[in-house]
SEMIVEX-996083 format. One record per residue (C-alpha): residue in three letters; x, y, z. Coordinates in steps of 0.25 Angstrom, whole numbers, plus 5000, padded with zeros to 4 digits. Layout:
BEGIN
+------+------+------+------+
: resn :   xx :   yy :   zz :
+------+------+------+------+
:  ALA :    X :    Y :    Z :
...
+------+------+------+------+
//
This chain:
BEGIN
+------+------+------+------+
: resn :   xx :   yy :   zz :
+------+------+------+------+
:  MET : 5335 : 5508 : 5407 :
:  ALA : 5350 : 5502 : 5407 :
:  GLN : 5358 : 5500 : 5394 :
:  ILE : 5369 : 5489 : 5394 :
:  GLN : 5379 : 5485 : 5383 :
:  LEU : 5380 : 5470 : 5385 :
:  PHE : 5392 : 5467 : 5376 :
:  PRO : 5400 : 5479 : 5375 :
:  GLY : 5411 : 5477 : 5364 :
:  ALA : 5408 : 5462 : 5364 :
:  ILE : 5400 : 5461 : 5351 :
:  SER : 5408 : 5467 : 5340 :
:  PRO : 5413 : 5463 : 5326 :
:  THR : 5426 : 5457 : 5332 :
:  VAL : 5418 : 5447 : 5340 :
:  ASN : 5416 : 5433 : 5334 :
:  LEU : 5406 : 5427 : 5344 :
:  GLY : 5405 : 5414 : 5336 :
:  SER : 5395 : 5406 : 5344 :
:  THR : 5399 : 5410 : 5358 :
:  ALA : 5388 : 5416 : 5367 :
:  ILE : 5392 : 5429 : 5375 :
:  ASP : 5385 : 5434 : 5387 :
:  SER : 5384 : 5448 : 5392 :
:  VAL : 5388 : 5451 : 5406 :
:  GLN : 5377 : 5450 : 5417 :
:  GLN : 5368 : 5462 : 5418 :
:  GLY : 5359 : 5465 : 5429 :
:  ASP : 5361 : 5465 : 5444 :
:  GLY : 5352 : 5454 : 5450 :
:  ASN : 5344 : 5464 : 5458 :
:  SER : 5337 : 5472 : 5447 :
:  ALA : 5322 : 5471 : 5444 :
:  ALA : 5318 : 5465 : 5430 :
:  ASN : 5321 : 5473 : 5418 :
:  SER : 5317 : 5474 : 5404 :
:  LEU : 5329 : 5472 : 5395 :
:  ALA : 5331 : 5476 : 5380 :
:  LEU : 5343 : 5470 : 5373 :
:  VAL : 5348 : 5477 : 5360 :
:  PHE : 5357 : 5469 : 5352 :
:  ASP : 5362 : 5477 : 5340 :
:  VAL : 5369 : 5468 : 5330 :
:  THR : 5377 : 5476 : 5319 :
:  VAL : 5386 : 5465 : 5313 :
:  LEU : 5383 : 5450 : 5314 :
:  THR : 5390 : 5439 : 5307 :
:  GLY : 5387 : 5425 : 5310 :
:  THR : 5375 : 5416 : 5313 :
:  ASN : 5367 : 5423 : 5324 :
:  ILE : 5367 : 5428 : 5339 :
:  LEU : 5357 : 5426 : 5350 :
:  LEU : 5355 : 5435 : 5361 :
:  SER : 5349 : 5431 : 5375 :
:  LEU : 5347 : 5436 : 5389 :
:  LEU : 5353 : 5428 : 5400 :
:  LEU : 5349 : 5428 : 5415 :
:  PHE : 5361 : 5428 : 5424 :
:  ASP : 5359 : 5419 : 5437 :
:  PRO : 5368 : 5424 : 5448 :
:  VAL : 5367 : 5412 : 5456 :
:  SER : 5373 : 5402 : 5445 :
:  GLY : 5380 : 5413 : 5437 :
:  LYS : 5374 : 5408 : 5425 :
:  LYS : 5367 : 5415 : 5413 :
:  VAL : 5355 : 5409 : 5409 :
:  LEU : 5347 : 5411 : 5395 :
:  TYR : 5335 : 5420 : 5399 :
:  ASN : 5328 : 5421 : 5386 :
:  SER : 5328 : 5407 : 5380 :
:  PRO : 5328 : 5405 : 5369 :
:  ALA : 5337 : 5417 : 5365 :
:  PHE : 5332 : 5428 : 5356 :
:  ALA : 5332 : 5425 : 5341 :
:  ALA : 5346 : 5424 : 5335 :
:  ILE : 5351 : 5437 : 5329 :
:  THR : 5356 : 5434 : 5315 :
:  ALA : 5357 : 5448 : 5309 :
:  VAL : 5362 : 5462 : 5313 :
:  GLY : 5351 : 5471 : 5319 :
:  THR : 5346 : 5477 : 5332 :
:  TYR : 5339 : 5467 : 5341 :
:  VAL : 5332 : 5471 : 5354 :
:  TYR : 5327 : 5461 : 5364 :
:  LEU : 5318 : 5465 : 5376 :
:  PHE : 5317 : 5457 : 5389 :
:  GLY : 5306 : 5461 : 5399 :
:  PRO : 5294 : 5456 : 5406 :
:  PRO : 5281 : 5453 : 5398 :
:  GLY : 5275 : 5465 : 5394 :
:  VAL : 5287 : 5474 : 5391 :
:  GLN : 5285 : 5471 : 5376 :
:  THR : 5278 : 5460 : 5369 :
:  THR : 5281 : 5462 : 5355 :
:  VAL : 5293 : 5464 : 5346 :
:  THR : 5286 : 5467 : 5333 :
:  GLY : 5289 : 5481 : 5329 :
:  SER : 5296 : 5484 : 5342 :
:  GLY : 5311 : 5484 : 5339 :
:  ILE : 5312 : 5472 : 5349 :
:  THR : 5318 : 5459 : 5344 :
:  ALA : 5313 : 5451 : 5355 :
:  ILE : 5306 : 5451 : 5368 :
:  ILE : 5308 : 5442 : 5380 :
:  ASN : 5297 : 5445 : 5390 :
:  MET : 5305 : 5441 : 5403 :
:  PRO : 5311 : 5450 : 5413 :
:  VAL : 5326 : 5452 : 5412 :
:  PRO : 5333 : 5445 : 5423 :
:  SER : 5341 : 5454 : 5433 :
:  LEU : 5354 : 5447 : 5429 :
:  TRP : 5355 : 5445 : 5414 :
:  ALA : 5365 : 5444 : 5402 :
:  VAL : 5364 : 5443 : 5387 :
:  ARG : 5370 : 5432 : 5379 :
:  LEU : 5374 : 5433 : 5364 :
:  ALA : 5375 : 5419 : 5358 :
:  PRO : 5380 : 5420 : 5344 :
:  THR : 5381 : 5409 : 5333 :
:  ALA : 5393 : 5410 : 5324 :
:  ILE : 5394 : 5425 : 5325 :
:  THR : 5407 : 5430 : 5319 :
:  SER : 5405 : 5445 : 5320 :
:  ILE : 5395 : 5453 : 5327 :
:  THR : 5393 : 5468 : 5331 :
:  ALA : 5382 : 5471 : 5341 :
:  THR : 5378 : 5478 : 5353 :
:  LEU : 5369 : 5472 : 5364 :
:  THR : 5363 : 5482 : 5374 :
:  ALA : 5353 : 5479 : 5385 :
:  TYR : 5343 : 5489 : 5390 :
:  THR : 5337 : 5486 : 5404 :
:  VAL : 5324 : 5493 : 5409 :
:  PRO : 5319 : 5490 : 5423 :
:  LEU : 5305 : 5486 : 5424 :
:  LEU : 5295 : 5494 : 5431 :
:  ASN : 5286 : 5488 : 5441 :
+------+------+------+------+
//
């Protein structure tokens, strides 16, 4: 299992995100097998309307990032710890009582990034960590 801090130092009380989306740097190498992915978004301060988190597929041919889970997860409007799980069908099927905020039953692309899309966020303190787990055949 690999752990990646996606926005080191970028999500702090001094950041006024307003309504401008920010993307993490591209992750993956384009040659890896599919993974399961857990995103842990720990929000300790949130002032403003809301923020959306979504996974992006990176297309190396065009150089574009494309929204992978559409629509994005439900808007985050309060402090808390939010856990999002991506993986092929059968990895997990329910969120009730599991500590998982939402599940997308799709394999993670080999090249990916995460987008934070705020709406009128004037102050935020948060961490966003990704955990990747190779799938066994």
